[in-house]
C-alpha positions, 0 to 999 in steps of 0.5 A: 753138338753133344757126344753122349746125348741125342736131342730132338725138338718137335711140337714144343717137346724136347727129347733128350736121349742119353746115348751110351747104349753099349754102356747101358747109358751109364752116367759118367762125368761127360754125361753129367756135364752135357745133361747140365747144358741140355737142361739149361737149354730147356730153361732158356729156349722159348720154343721148348715147352716141355722135355722128355729124358730117356735112354738109347736102346731097349735095355736101359734108361740109365743103368747107374753111374760109371763106377770106374770113375769112383775108384781112388776118390777121397772123401772130399772128392766124393762130396764134390762129385755128389754136390756138383751132380746134384747142383748142375743136373738133378736139382736143376731138373726138379726145379725147372719151370717147364715139365721134364718127364722121364720115359724109363725104357729099361734099367733105372738103377742107382744114378739112373733111378735118381735121374728119373726121380728128379723129373717131375714124374715118370712113365715106364715101359713094361721091362723097366726096373728100378733100384738103388743098389749102392749099398752093394758097393759100400756106398749110399745114393748121392744124387738125392736118392735117399730123399726123393725115393722116401718122398715118392714111396714112403719111409718103410719101403724106401728103407727096405729097397736101399738097404737090400739093394733090391730092384722093383719091376714096372708094375710094382713101381707103379703100385708104389707110386714111383711111376704114373703109367706103364706102357709097352716099350714100343708105345712109351715115347708116343704115350709120353709125348701125348701127355706132354701135348695135353700139358702144353695146352695149359697155361705155362706160367700156371704150370711153373707155379704148380711145379714150385708149389708141389716141390715145396710140399715134397720138401716139407717147406714150412711156408708151402701154404703161404707160397701157394697163396702168393703164387695164386695171387700172382696168376691174377696179374697174367694175361693167361688167367684173363684168357682162361676165365674168359674162354671158360665163360664164353664156352670156347677153348683157351689159347694161352701165351705164357704171359 
């Protein structure tokens, strides 16, 4: 079905693997287009409860954008490239109503770091390295990197990393709050699936509202508190809320249906 991606659905978790290991899984226009379709599948397919984004091989998650596609672009074409990528992939991932987690297995640089940051959270292998080295090309991040890196690690460190183009390793990334966990490479996918299995046991409608509310906070949404109150109230109209509260009172495990 896809030329640049591998996909697998197992136990409700949809694993999307960017499959260009000979190019360190670099993002080109084909990858962006196919990722857009794969994320649409996450939105539409009721069998998909959560998704993992990862890279093929042991060296790279995504080592950046395919720079050969940049040469000869005009200012207008550069704007179009960034706009389409953000609209069709990066923003779509961030706003997905189901959890999408990055399992970062190696280099996550430039567009790869931006792809990881657009996910709801990140889990890294011990050999992972993160960075926004666009300044070395006379560029800046164009897929949301300036905004999301600042949200995740704060202004001062984001400024330094983007202005120097330096990379940070997995442990430093964890200390900065860029990743939640660091595991040996061999355990990365399994541990990520375990976390998502736990999340899949919770109420799906509530999970979707958590994503929306946390995104409001990250974006400095002035109506964030108002939106939270509204969404909290909406939960009371769901079967899942009745099931969850009844299960708690009856001292049993809740069975949520996403209704």
